[in-house]
PDB file of N, CA, C, O and CB in Angstrom:
ATOM      1  N   MET A   1      -7.824 -15.036 -12.323  1.00  0.00           N
ATOM      2  CA  MET A   1      -8.875 -15.358 -11.380  1.00  0.00           C
ATOM      3  C   MET A   1      -8.857 -16.852 -11.111  1.00  0.00           C
ATOM      4  O   MET A   1      -8.707 -17.657 -12.030  1.00  0.00           O
ATOM      5  CB  MET A   1     -10.251 -14.907 -11.907  1.00  0.00           C
ATOM      6  N   LYS A   2      -9.010 -17.216  -9.844  1.00  0.00           N
ATOM      7  CA  LYS A   2      -9.115 -18.617  -9.483  1.00  0.00           C
ATOM      8  C   LYS A   2     -10.413 -18.794  -8.717  1.00  0.00           C
ATOM      9  O   LYS A   2     -10.649 -18.114  -7.719  1.00  0.00           O
ATOM     10  CB  LYS A   2      -7.884 -19.090  -8.643  1.00  0.00           C
ATOM     11  N   GLU A   3     -11.251 -19.700  -9.181  1.00  0.00           N
ATOM     12  CA  GLU A   3     -12.544 -19.964  -8.565  1.00  0.00           C
ATOM     13  C   GLU A   3     -12.602 -21.459  -8.275  1.00  0.00           C
ATOM     14  O   GLU A   3     -12.418 -22.272  -9.181  1.00  0.00           O
ATOM     15  CB  GLU A   3     -13.739 -19.504  -9.490  1.00  0.00           C
ATOM     16  N   VAL A   4     -12.854 -21.828  -7.025  1.00  0.00           N
ATOM     17  CA  VAL A   4     -12.975 -23.230  -6.651  1.00  0.00           C
ATOM     18  C   VAL A   4     -14.449 -23.526  -6.413  1.00  0.00           C
ATOM     19  O   VAL A   4     -15.090 -22.916  -5.557  1.00  0.00           O
ATOM     20  CB  VAL A   4     -12.116 -23.563  -5.384  1.00  0.00           C
ATOM     21  N   ILE A   5     -14.965 -24.459  -7.174  1.00  0.00           N
ATOM     22  CA  ILE A   5     -16.360 -24.871  -7.049  1.00  0.00           C
ATOM     23  C   ILE A   5     -16.348 -26.373  -6.823  1.00  0.00           C
ATOM     24  O   ILE A   5     -15.780 -27.124  -7.615  1.00  0.00           O
ATOM     25  CB  ILE A   5     -17.213 -24.478  -8.324  1.00  0.00           C
ATOM     26  N   LYS A   6     -16.977 -26.807  -5.738  1.00  0.00           N
ATOM     27  CA  LYS A   6     -16.902 -28.219  -5.375  1.00  0.00           C
ATOM     28  C   LYS A   6     -18.249 -28.910  -5.508  1.00  0.00           C
ATOM     29  O   LYS A   6     -19.308 -28.287  -5.433  1.00  0.00           O
ATOM     30  CB  LYS A   6     -16.387 -28.369  -3.958  1.00  0.00           C
ATOM     31  N   ASN A   7     -18.168 -30.222  -5.708  1.00  0.00           N
ATOM     32  CA  ASN A   7     -19.322 -31.114  -5.722  1.00  0.00           C
ATOM     33  C   ASN A   7     -20.382 -30.663  -6.725  1.00  0.00           C
ATOM     34  O   ASN A   7     -21.516 -30.365  -6.351  1.00  0.00           O
ATOM     35  CB  ASN A   7     -19.928 -31.198  -4.334  1.00  0.00           C
ATOM     36  N   VAL A   8     -20.006 -30.616  -7.984  1.00  0.00           N
ATOM     37  CA  VAL A   8     -20.876 -30.154  -9.064  1.00  0.00           C
ATOM     38  C   VAL A   8     -21.230 -31.328  -9.955  1.00  0.00           C
ATOM     39  O   VAL A   8     -20.370 -32.147 -10.279  1.00  0.00           O
ATOM     40  CB  VAL A   8     -20.199 -29.028  -9.886  1.00  0.00           C
ATOM     41  N   LYS A   9     -22.481 -31.414 -10.350  1.00  0.00           N
ATOM     42  CA  LYS A   9     -22.891 -32.427 -11.318  1.00  0.00           C
ATOM     43  C   LYS A   9     -22.368 -32.017 -12.696  1.00  0.00           C
ATOM     44  O   LYS A   9     -22.328 -30.830 -13.020  1.00  0.00           O
ATOM     45  CB  LYS A   9     -24.452 -32.600 -11.334  1.00  0.00           C
ATOM     46  N   VAL A  10     -21.976 -32.982 -13.487  1.00  0.00           N
ATOM     47  CA  VAL A  10     -21.435 -32.711 -14.817  1.00  0.00           C
ATOM     48  C   VAL A  10     -22.434 -31.886 -15.632  1.00  0.00           C
ATOM     49  O   VAL A  10     -22.035 -30.977 -16.361  1.00  0.00           O
ATOM     50  CB  VAL A  10     -21.100 -34.034 -15.549  1.00  0.00           C
ATOM     51  N   ALA A  11     -23.702 -32.189 -15.516  1.00  0.00           N
ATOM     52  CA  ALA A  11     -24.723 -31.469 -16.281  1.00  0.00           C
ATOM     53  C   ALA A  11     -24.803 -29.987 -15.911  1.00  0.00           C
ATOM     54  O   ALA A  11     -25.319 -29.189 -16.693  1.00  0.00           O
ATOM     55  CB  ALA A  11     -26.076 -32.117 -16.066  1.00  0.00           C
ATOM     56  N   GLU A  12     -24.305 -29.609 -14.744  1.00  0.00           N
ATOM     57  CA  GLU A  12     -24.367 -28.228 -14.284  1.00  0.00           C
ATOM     58  C   GLU A  12     -23.186 -27.372 -14.757  1.00  0.00           C
ATOM     59  O   GLU A  12     -23.199 -26.154 -14.576  1.00  0.00           O
ATOM     60  CB  GLU A  12     -24.430 -28.206 -12.787  1.00  0.00           C
ATOM     61  N   ILE A  13     -22.180 -27.988 -15.353  1.00  0.00           N
ATOM     62  CA  ILE A  13     -20.968 -27.260 -15.728  1.00  0.00           C
ATOM     63  C   ILE A  13     -21.236 -26.111 -16.703  1.00  0.00           C
ATOM     64  O   ILE A  13     -20.752 -25.004 -16.463  1.00  0.00           O
ATOM     65  CB  ILE A  13     -19.974 -28.214 -16.340  1.00  0.00           C
ATOM     66  N   PRO A  14     -21.987 -26.321 -17.794  1.00  0.00           N
ATOM     67  CA  PRO A  14     -22.220 -25.178 -18.705  1.00  0.00           C
ATOM     68  C   PRO A  14     -22.898 -23.988 -18.007  1.00  0.00           C
ATOM     69  O   PRO A  14     -22.546 -22.836 -18.260  1.00  0.00           O
ATOM     70  CB  PRO A  14     -23.081 -25.626 -19.890  1.00  0.00           C
ATOM     71  N   GLU A  15     -23.858 -24.267 -17.140  1.00  0.00           N
ATOM     72  CA  GLU A  15     -24.537 -23.193 -16.419  1.00  0.00           C
ATOM     73  C   GLU A  15     -23.572 -22.453 -15.497  1.00  0.00           C
ATOM     74  O   GLU A  15     -23.636 -21.228 -15.391  1.00  0.00           O
ATOM     75  CB  GLU A  15     -25.711 -23.753 -15.611  1.00  0.00           C
ATOM     76  N   LEU A  16     -22.689 -23.177 -14.836  1.00  0.00           N
ATOM     77  CA  LEU A  16     -21.706 -22.550 -13.952  1.00  0.00           C
ATOM     78  C   LEU A  16     -20.733 -21.672 -14.734  1.00  0.00           C
ATOM     79  O   LEU A  16     -20.354 -20.597 -14.270  1.00  0.00           O
ATOM     80  CB  LEU A  16     -20.937 -23.617 -13.173  1.00  0.00           C
ATOM     81  N   ILE A  17     -20.331 -22.125 -15.910  1.00  0.00           N
ATOM     82  CA  ILE A  17     -19.437 -21.327 -16.749  1.00  0.00           C
ATOM     83  C   ILE A  17     -20.111 -20.013 -17.126  1.00  0.00           C
ATOM     84  O   ILE A  17     -19.481 -18.955 -17.112  1.00  0.00           O
ATOM     85  CB  ILE A  17     -19.032 -22.110 -18.018  1.00  0.00           C
ATOM     86  N   ALA A  18     -21.389 -20.090 -17.462  1.00  0.00           N
ATOM     87  CA  ALA A  18     -22.130 -18.876 -17.807  1.00  0.00           C
ATOM     88  C   ALA A  18     -22.250 -17.956 -16.593  1.00  0.00           C
ATOM     89  O   ALA A  18     -22.127 -16.738 -16.718  1.00  0.00           O
ATOM     90  CB  ALA A  18     -23.529 -19.233 -18.346  1.00  0.00           C
ATOM     91  N   GLN A  19     -22.494 -18.548 -15.409  1.00  0.00           N
ATOM     92  CA  GLN A  19     -22.613 -17.747 -14.189  1.00  0.00           C
ATOM     93  C   GLN A  19     -21.313 -17.018 -13.867  1.00  0.00           C
ATOM     94  O   GLN A  19     -21.333 -15.918 -13.315  1.00  0.00           O
ATOM     95  CB  GLN A  19     -23.015 -18.634 -13.012  1.00  0.00           C
ATOM     96  N   LEU A  20     -20.191 -17.630 -14.211  1.00  0.00           N
ATOM     97  CA  LEU A  20     -18.890 -17.001 -13.966  1.00  0.00           C
ATOM     98  C   LEU A  20     -18.588 -15.909 -14.993  1.00  0.00           C
ATOM     99  O   LEU A  20     -17.606 -15.180 -14.854  1.00  0.00           O
ATOM    100  CB  LEU A  20     -17.783 -18.054 -13.988  1.00  0.00           C
ATOM    101  N   GLY A  21     -19.424 -15.798 -16.012  1.00  0.00           N
ATOM    102  CA  GLY A  21     -19.237 -14.758 -17.013  1.00  0.00           C
ATOM    103  C   GLY A  21     -18.134 -15.055 -18.013  1.00  0.00           C
ATOM    104  O   GLY A  21     -17.573 -14.132 -18.602  1.00  0.00           O
ATOM    105  N   LEU A  22     -17.817 -16.309 -18.213  1.00  0.00           N
ATOM    106  CA  LEU A  22     -16.763 -16.692 -19.150  1.00  0.00           C
ATOM    107  C   LEU A  22     -17.330 -16.771 -20.564  1.00  0.00           C
ATOM    108  O   LEU A  22     -18.419 -17.302 -20.778  1.00  0.00           O
ATOM    109  CB  LEU A  22     -16.130 -18.044 -18.744  1.00  0.00           C
ATOM    110  N   SER A  23     -16.596 -16.248 -21.506  1.00  0.00           N
ATOM    111  CA  SER A  23     -17.038 -16.332 -22.901  1.00  0.00           C
ATOM    112  C   SER A  23     -16.673 -17.701 -23.461  1.00  0.00           C
ATOM    113  O   SER A  23     -15.816 -18.402 -22.922  1.00  0.00           O
ATOM    114  CB  SER A  23     -16.401 -15.199 -23.761  1.00  0.00           C
ATOM    115  N   SER A  24     -17.335 -18.065 -24.546  1.00  0.00           N
ATOM    116  CA  SER A  24     -17.067 -19.375 -25.156  1.00  0.00           C
ATOM    117  C   SER A  24     -15.678 -19.451 -25.777  1.00  0.00           C
ATOM    118  O   SER A  24     -15.192 -20.545 -26.064  1.00  0.00           O
ATOM    119  CB  SER A  24     -18.113 -19.681 -26.215  1.00  0.00           C
ATOM    120  N   GLU A  25     -15.033 -18.313 -25.988  1.00  0.00           N
ATOM    121  CA  GLU A  25     -13.691 -18.265 -26.575  1.00  0.00           C
ATOM    122  C   GLU A  25     -12.586 -18.210 -25.522  1.00  0.00           C
ATOM    123  O   GLU A  25     -11.410 -18.377 -25.845  1.00  0.00           O
ATOM    124  CB  GLU A  25     -13.575 -17.067 -27.491  1.00  0.00           C
ATOM    125  N   GLN A  26     -12.958 -17.978 -24.274  1.00  0.00           N
ATOM    126  CA  GLN A  26     -11.961 -17.860 -23.200  1.00  0.00           C
ATOM    127  C   GLN A  26     -11.379 -19.227 -22.870  1.00  0.00           C
ATOM    128  O   GLN A  26     -12.083 -20.237 -22.882  1.00  0.00           O
ATOM    129  CB  GLN A  26     -12.588 -17.226 -21.934  1.00  0.00           C
ATOM    130  N   ARG A  27     -10.097 -19.243 -22.579  1.00  0.00           N
ATOM    131  CA  ARG A  27      -9.429 -20.498 -22.198  1.00  0.00           C
ATOM    132  C   ARG A  27      -9.290 -20.560 -20.686  1.00  0.00           C
ATOM    133  O   ARG A  27      -8.996 -19.557 -20.035  1.00  0.00           O
ATOM    134  CB  ARG A  27      -8.034 -20.620 -22.877  1.00  0.00           C
ATOM    135  N   VAL A  28      -9.501 -21.741 -20.140  1.00  0.00           N
ATOM    136  CA  VAL A  28      -9.377 -21.950 -18.694  1.00  0.00           C
ATOM    137  C   VAL A  28      -8.730 -23.309 -18.448  1.00  0.00           C
ATOM    138  O   VAL A  28      -8.741 -24.176 -19.321  1.00  0.00           O
ATOM    139  CB  VAL A  28     -10.770 -21.861 -17.987  1.00  0.00           C
ATOM    140  N   ASP A  29      -8.171 -23.488 -17.260  1.00  0.00           N
ATOM    141  CA  ASP A  29      -7.685 -24.794 -16.817  1.00  0.00           C
ATOM    142  C   ASP A  29      -8.753 -25.374 -15.896  1.00  0.00           C
ATOM    143  O   ASP A  29      -9.287 -24.674 -15.036  1.00  0.00           O
ATOM    144  CB  ASP A  29      -6.279 -24.686 -16.087  1.00  0.00           C
ATOM    145  N   ILE A  30      -9.057 -26.640 -16.078  1.00  0.00           N
ATOM    146  CA  ILE A  30     -10.077 -27.300 -15.265  1.00  0.00           C
ATOM    147  C   ILE A  30      -9.476 -28.560 -14.656  1.00  0.00           C
ATOM    148  O   ILE A  30      -8.837 -29.352 -15.349  1.00  0.00           O
ATOM    149  CB  ILE A  30     -11.345 -27.640 -16.112  1.00  0.00           C
ATOM    150  N   THR A  31      -9.683 -28.737 -13.369  1.00  0.00           N
ATOM    151  CA  THR A  31      -9.282 -29.966 -12.686  1.00  0.00           C
ATOM    152  C   THR A  31     -10.553 -30.706 -12.287  1.00  0.00           C
ATOM    153  O   THR A  31     -11.433 -30.135 -11.644  1.00  0.00           O
ATOM    154  CB  THR A  31      -8.377 -29.665 -11.430  1.00  0.00           C
ATOM    155  N   ILE A  32     -10.647 -31.956 -12.663  1.00  0.00           N
ATOM    156  CA  ILE A  32     -11.828 -32.754 -12.341  1.00  0.00           C
ATOM    157  C   ILE A  32     -11.413 -33.885 -11.421  1.00  0.00           C
ATOM    158  O   ILE A  32     -10.487 -34.639 -11.720  1.00  0.00           O
ATOM    159  CB  ILE A  32     -12.508 -33.308 -13.628  1.00  0.00           C
ATOM    160  N   GLU A  33     -12.099 -33.993 -10.309  1.00  0.00           N
ATOM    161  CA  GLU A  33     -11.849 -35.072  -9.351  1.00  0.00           C
ATOM    162  C   GLU A  33     -13.166 -35.790  -9.126  1.00  0.00           C
ATOM    163  O   GLU A  33     -14.127 -35.198  -8.637  1.00  0.00           O
ATOM    164  CB  GLU A  33     -11.255 -34.530  -7.996  1.00  0.00           C
ATOM    165  N   GLN A  34     -13.210 -37.045  -9.478  1.00  0.00           N
ATOM    166  CA  GLN A  34     -14.434 -37.815  -9.314  1.00  0.00           C
ATOM    167  C   GLN A  34     -14.653 -38.105  -7.836  1.00  0.00           C
ATOM    168  O   GLN A  34     -13.727 -38.512  -7.135  1.00  0.00           O
ATOM    169  CB  GLN A  34     -14.377 -39.129 -10.129  1.00  0.00           C
ATOM    170  N   LEU A  35     -15.865 -37.897  -7.369  1.00  0.00           N
ATOM    171  CA  LEU A  35     -16.198 -38.164  -5.977  1.00  0.00           C
ATOM    172  C   LEU A  35     -16.803 -39.552  -5.865  1.00  0.00           C
ATOM    173  O   LEU A  35     -17.822 -39.851  -6.486  1.00  0.00           O
ATOM    174  CB  LEU A  35     -17.168 -37.097  -5.422  1.00  0.00           C
ATOM    175  N   ASP A  36     -16.175 -40.382  -5.079  1.00  0.00           N
ATOM    176  CA  ASP A  36     -16.686 -41.726  -4.826  1.00  0.00           C
ATOM    177  C   ASP A  36     -17.174 -41.764  -3.391  1.00  0.00           C
ATOM    178  O   ASP A  36     -16.389 -41.994  -2.471  1.00  0.00           O
ATOM    179  CB  ASP A  36     -15.595 -42.823  -5.087  1.00  0.00           C
ATOM    180  N   ASN A  37     -18.445 -41.543  -3.196  1.00  0.00           N
ATOM    181  CA  ASN A  37     -18.983 -41.498  -1.846  1.00  0.00           C
ATOM    182  C   ASN A  37     -19.873 -42.684  -1.517  1.00  0.00           C
ATOM    183  O   ASN A  37     -20.650 -42.629  -0.564  1.00  0.00           O
ATOM    184  CB  ASN A  37     -19.748 -40.234  -1.652  1.00  0.00           C
ATOM    185  N   ASP A  38     -19.769 -43.764  -2.302  1.00  0.00           N
ATOM    186  CA  ASP A  38     -20.533 -44.935  -1.935  1.00  0.00           C
ATOM    187  C   ASP A  38     -19.846 -45.614  -0.750  1.00  0.00           C
ATOM    188  O   ASP A  38     -18.662 -45.386  -0.502  1.00  0.00           O
ATOM    189  CB  ASP A  38     -20.675 -45.907  -3.140  1.00  0.00           C
ATOM    190  N   LEU A  39     -20.564 -46.421  -0.043  1.00  0.00           N
ATOM    191  CA  LEU A  39     -20.064 -47.013   1.201  1.00  0.00           C
ATOM    192  C   LEU A  39     -18.770 -47.798   1.002  1.00  0.00           C
ATOM    193  O   LEU A  39     -17.859 -47.703   1.824  1.00  0.00           O
ATOM    194  CB  LEU A  39     -21.118 -47.922   1.798  1.00  0.00           C
ATOM    195  N   ILE A  40     -18.680 -48.561  -0.063  1.00  0.00           N
ATOM    196  CA  ILE A  40     -17.471 -49.363  -0.292  1.00  0.00           C
ATOM    197  C   ILE A  40     -16.255 -48.461  -0.479  1.00  0.00           C
ATOM    198  O   ILE A  40     -15.194 -48.736   0.081  1.00  0.00           O
ATOM    199  CB  ILE A  40     -17.649 -50.276  -1.527  1.00  0.00           C
ATOM    200  N   SER A  41     -16.392 -47.390  -1.255  1.00  0.00           N
ATOM    201  CA  SER A  41     -15.270 -46.464  -1.469  1.00  0.00           C
ATOM    202  C   SER A  41     -14.843 -45.799  -0.175  1.00  0.00           C
ATOM    203  O   SER A  41     -13.651 -45.643   0.091  1.00  0.00           O
ATOM    204  CB  SER A  41     -15.646 -45.397  -2.495  1.00  0.00           C
ATOM    205  N   ILE A  42     -15.821 -45.408   0.627  1.00  0.00           N
ATOM    206  CA  ILE A  42     -15.518 -44.774   1.920  1.00  0.00           C
ATOM    207  C   ILE A  42     -14.778 -45.759   2.822  1.00  0.00           C
ATOM    208  O   ILE A  42     -13.778 -45.395   3.441  1.00  0.00           O
ATOM    209  CB  ILE A  42     -16.821 -44.280   2.614  1.00  0.00           C
ATOM    210  N   MET A  43     -15.248 -46.985   2.902  1.00  0.00           N
ATOM    211  CA  MET A  43     -14.610 -47.988   3.758  1.00  0.00           C
ATOM    212  C   MET A  43     -13.196 -48.310   3.267  1.00  0.00           C
ATOM    213  O   MET A  43     -12.297 -48.533   4.078  1.00  0.00           O
ATOM    214  CB  MET A  43     -15.461 -49.271   3.803  1.00  0.00           C
ATOM    215  N   GLU A  44     -12.993 -48.336   1.950  1.00  0.00           N
ATOM    216  CA  GLU A  44     -11.652 -48.577   1.414  1.00  0.00           C
ATOM    217  C   GLU A  44     -10.700 -47.459   1.814  1.00  0.00           C
ATOM    218  O   GLU A  44      -9.554 -47.723   2.176  1.00  0.00           O
ATOM    219  CB  GLU A  44     -11.699 -48.708  -0.115  1.00  0.00           C
ATOM    220  N   ARG A  45     -11.166 -46.202   1.753  1.00  0.00           N
ATOM    221  CA  ARG A  45     -10.325 -45.071   2.169  1.00  0.00           C
ATOM    222  C   ARG A  45     -10.005 -45.148   3.654  1.00  0.00           C
ATOM    223  O   ARG A  45      -8.870 -44.890   4.055  1.00  0.00           O
ATOM    224  CB  ARG A  45     -11.018 -43.736   1.851  1.00  0.00           C
ATOM    225  N   VAL A  46     -10.990 -45.501   4.477  1.00  0.00           N
ATOM    226  CA  VAL A  46     -10.777 -45.623   5.924  1.00  0.00           C
ATOM    227  C   VAL A  46      -9.753 -46.720   6.197  1.00  0.00           C
ATOM    228  O   VAL A  46      -8.841 -46.535   7.003  1.00  0.00           O
ATOM    229  CB  VAL A  46     -12.114 -45.929   6.661  1.00  0.00           C
ATOM    230  N   GLY A  47      -9.904 -47.861   5.526  1.00  0.00           N
ATOM    231  CA  GLY A  47      -8.973 -48.965   5.711  1.00  0.00           C
ATOM    232  C   GLY A  47      -7.553 -48.606   5.299  1.00  0.00           C
ATOM    233  O   GLY A  47      -6.591 -48.963   5.979  1.00  0.00           O
ATOM    234  N   LYS A  48      -7.428 -47.906   4.191  1.00  0.00           N
ATOM    235  CA  LYS A  48      -6.102 -47.493   3.709  1.00  0.00           C
ATOM    236  C   LYS A  48      -5.440 -46.541   4.701  1.00  0.00           C
ATOM    237  O   LYS A  48      -4.254 -46.679   4.999  1.00  0.00           O
ATOM    238  CB  LYS A  48      -6.212 -46.819   2.322  1.00  0.00           C
ATOM    239  N   LYS A  49      -6.210 -45.569   5.217  1.00  0.00           N
ATOM    240  CA  LYS A  49      -5.643 -44.640   6.209  1.00  0.00           C
ATOM    241  C   LYS A  49      -5.232 -45.377   7.472  1.00  0.00           C
ATOM    242  O   LYS A  49      -4.189 -45.080   8.054  1.00  0.00           O
ATOM    243  CB  LYS A  49      -6.652 -43.535   6.555  1.00  0.00           C
ATOM    244  N   ALA A  50      -6.046 -46.337   7.899  1.00  0.00           N
ATOM    245  CA  ALA A  50      -5.722 -47.106   9.103  1.00  0.00           C
ATOM    246  C   ALA A  50      -4.419 -47.879   8.905  1.00  0.00           C
ATOM    247  O   ALA A  50      -3.584 -47.918   9.808  1.00  0.00           O
ATOM    248  CB  ALA A  50      -6.874 -48.076   9.456  1.00  0.00           C
ATOM    249  N   GLN A  51      -4.239 -48.485   7.755  1.00  0.00           N
ATOM    250  CA  GLN A  51      -2.999 -49.213   7.476  1.00  0.00           C
ATOM    251  C   GLN A  51      -1.813 -48.266   7.431  1.00  0.00           C
ATOM    252  O   GLN A  51      -0.737 -48.599   7.927  1.00  0.00           O
ATOM    253  CB  GLN A  51      -3.108 -49.977   6.154  1.00  0.00           C
ATOM    254  N   GLU A  52      -1.996 -47.084   6.839  1.00  0.00           N
ATOM    255  CA  GLU A  52      -0.916 -46.101   6.797  1.00  0.00           C
ATOM    256  C   GLU A  52      -0.504 -45.669   8.200  1.00  0.00           C
ATOM    257  O   GLU A  52       0.647 -45.295   8.427  1.00  0.00           O
ATOM    258  CB  GLU A  52      -1.340 -44.883   5.979  1.00  0.00           C
ATOM    259  N   ARG A  53      -1.437 -45.722   9.128  1.00  0.00           N
ATOM    260  CA  ARG A  53      -1.161 -45.315  10.505  1.00  0.00           C
ATOM    261  C   ARG A  53      -0.718 -46.487  11.380  1.00  0.00           C
ATOM    262  O   ARG A  53      -0.558 -46.339  12.592  1.00  0.00           O
ATOM    263  CB  ARG A  53      -2.393 -44.665  11.108  1.00  0.00           C
ATOM    264  N   GLY A  54      -0.520 -47.655  10.757  1.00  0.00           N
ATOM    265  CA  GLY A  54       0.056 -48.774  11.488  1.00  0.00           C
ATOM    266  C   GLY A  54      -0.906 -49.859  11.917  1.00  0.00           C
ATOM    267  O   GLY A  54      -0.496 -50.774  12.630  1.00  0.00           O
ATOM    268  N   LEU A  55      -2.155 -49.804  11.521  1.00  0.00           N
ATOM    269  CA  LEU A  55      -3.094 -50.851  11.898  1.00  0.00           C
ATOM    270  C   LEU A  55      -2.811 -52.103  11.078  1.00  0.00           C
ATOM    271  O   LEU A  55      -2.742 -52.049   9.850  1.00  0.00           O
ATOM    272  CB  LEU A  55      -4.556 -50.382  11.699  1.00  0.00           C
ATOM    273  N   THR A  56      -2.651 -53.210  11.753  1.00  0.00           N
ATOM    274  CA  THR A  56      -2.435 -54.489  11.082  1.00  0.00           C
ATOM    275  C   THR A  56      -3.648 -55.370  11.349  1.00  0.00           C
ATOM    276  O   THR A  56      -4.494 -55.037  12.178  1.00  0.00           O
ATOM    277  CB  THR A  56      -1.114 -55.179  11.572  1.00  0.00           C
ATOM    278  N   GLU A  57      -3.731 -56.502  10.640  1.00  0.00           N
ATOM    279  CA  GLU A  57      -4.837 -57.433  10.878  1.00  0.00           C
ATOM    280  C   GLU A  57      -4.803 -57.951  12.309  1.00  0.00           C
ATOM    281  O   GLU A  57      -5.851 -58.162  12.920  1.00  0.00           O
ATOM    282  CB  GLU A  57      -4.778 -58.609   9.887  1.00  0.00           C
ATOM    283  N   GLU A  58      -3.597 -58.159  12.849  1.00  0.00           N
ATOM    284  CA  GLU A  58      -3.464 -58.643  14.219  1.00  0.00           C
ATOM    285  C   GLU A  58      -3.982 -57.601  15.220  1.00  0.00           C
ATOM    286  O   GLU A  58      -4.707 -57.938  16.156  1.00  0.00           O
ATOM    287  CB  GLU A  58      -1.994 -58.990  14.521  1.00  0.00           C
ATOM    288  N   LYS A  59      -3.605 -56.342  15.013  1.00  0.00           N
ATOM    289  CA  LYS A  59      -4.066 -55.276  15.909  1.00  0.00           C
ATOM    290  C   LYS A  59      -5.579 -55.107  15.827  1.00  0.00           C
ATOM    291  O   LYS A  59      -6.238 -54.871  16.840  1.00  0.00           O
ATOM    292  CB  LYS A  59      -3.370 -53.949  15.568  1.00  0.00           C
ATOM    293  N   LEU A  60      -6.126 -55.228  14.625  1.00  0.00           N
ATOM    294  CA  LEU A  60      -7.568 -55.115  14.458  1.00  0.00           C
ATOM    295  C   LEU A  60      -8.277 -56.253  15.176  1.00  0.00           C
ATOM    296  O   LEU A  60      -9.279 -56.029  15.855  1.00  0.00           O
ATOM    297  CB  LEU A  60      -7.939 -55.109  12.972  1.00  0.00           C
ATOM    298  N   ALA A  61      -7.768 -57.469  15.034  1.00  0.00           N
ATOM    299  CA  ALA A  61      -8.371 -58.617  15.718  1.00  0.00           C
ATOM    300  C   ALA A  61      -8.332 -58.419  17.232  1.00  0.00           C
ATOM    301  O   ALA A  61      -9.292 -58.744  17.931  1.00  0.00           O
ATOM    302  CB  ALA A  61      -7.644 -59.923  15.332  1.00  0.00           C
ATOM    303  N   GLU A  62      -7.224 -57.886  17.732  1.00  0.00           N
ATOM    304  CA  GLU A  62      -7.099 -57.624  19.163  1.00  0.00           C
ATOM    305  C   GLU A  62      -8.125 -56.574  19.608  1.00  0.00           C
ATOM    306  O   GLU A  62      -8.749 -56.724  20.658  1.00  0.00           O
ATOM    307  CB  GLU A  62      -5.665 -57.153  19.502  1.00  0.00           C
ATOM    308  N   LEU A  63      -8.296 -55.528  18.825  1.00  0.00           N
ATOM    309  CA  LEU A  63      -9.262 -54.493  19.162  1.00  0.00           C
ATOM    310  C   LEU A  63     -10.698 -55.014  19.144  1.00  0.00           C
ATOM    311  O   LEU A  63     -11.538 -54.561  19.921  1.00  0.00           O
ATOM    312  CB  LEU A  63      -9.125 -53.331  18.205  1.00  0.00           C
ATOM    313  N   LEU A  64     -10.973 -55.956  18.264  1.00  0.00           N
ATOM    314  CA  LEU A  64     -12.326 -56.464  18.117  1.00  0.00           C
ATOM    315  C   LEU A  64     -12.618 -57.677  18.995  1.00  0.00           C
ATOM    316  O   LEU A  64     -13.753 -58.154  19.040  1.00  0.00           O
ATOM    317  CB  LEU A  64     -12.574 -56.815  16.690  1.00  0.00           C
ATOM    318  N   ARG A  65     -11.604 -58.174  19.687  1.00  0.00           N
ATOM    319  CA  ARG A  65     -11.770 -59.368  20.505  1.00  0.00           C
ATOM    320  C   ARG A  65     -12.836 -59.119  21.574  1.00  0.00           C
ATOM    321  O   ARG A  65     -12.830 -58.091  22.252  1.00  0.00           O
ATOM    322  CB  ARG A  65     -10.425 -59.776  21.158  1.00  0.00           C
ATOM    323  N   ASP A  66     -13.743 -60.077  21.708  1.00  0.00           N
ATOM    324  CA  ASP A  66     -14.806 -59.986  22.704  1.00  0.00           C
ATOM    325  C   ASP A  66     -14.252 -60.433  24.049  1.00  0.00           C
ATOM    326  O   ASP A  66     -13.859 -61.588  24.210  1.00  0.00           O
ATOM    327  CB  ASP A  66     -16.041 -60.848  22.294  1.00  0.00           C
ATOM    328  N   GLU A  67     -14.220 -59.531  25.003  1.00  0.00           N
ATOM    329  CA  GLU A  67     -13.643 -59.850  26.311  1.00  0.00           C
ATOM    330  C   GLU A  67     -14.721 -60.082  27.368  1.00  0.00           C
ATOM    331  O   GLU A  67     -14.465 -59.896  28.557  1.00  0.00           O
ATOM    332  CB  GLU A  67     -12.713 -58.730  26.761  1.00  0.00           C
ATOM    333  N   SER A  68     -15.914 -60.482  26.952  1.00  0.00           N
ATOM    334  CA  SER A  68     -16.977 -60.697  27.948  1.00  0.00           C
ATOM    335  C   SER A  68     -16.954 -62.099  28.503  1.00  0.00           C
ATOM    336  O   SER A  68     -17.780 -62.441  29.349  1.00  0.00           O
ATOM    337  CB  SER A  68     -18.337 -60.417  27.342  1.00  0.00           C
TER     338      SER A  68
END
């Protein structure tokens, strides 16, 4: 059985295990991915993707240039 459960608080894990009907002796594989949803983390991810897609500091300056 494979069950994907997303965005869970650490404190909720024991309750979720019980809800899935798993015994305390059963073995499972668990993957944990920390969610960083603060503004700085989000902006860092956006910046990294932009650079991967070819955005340079020069291109950004050109895009932000005030042409009024």
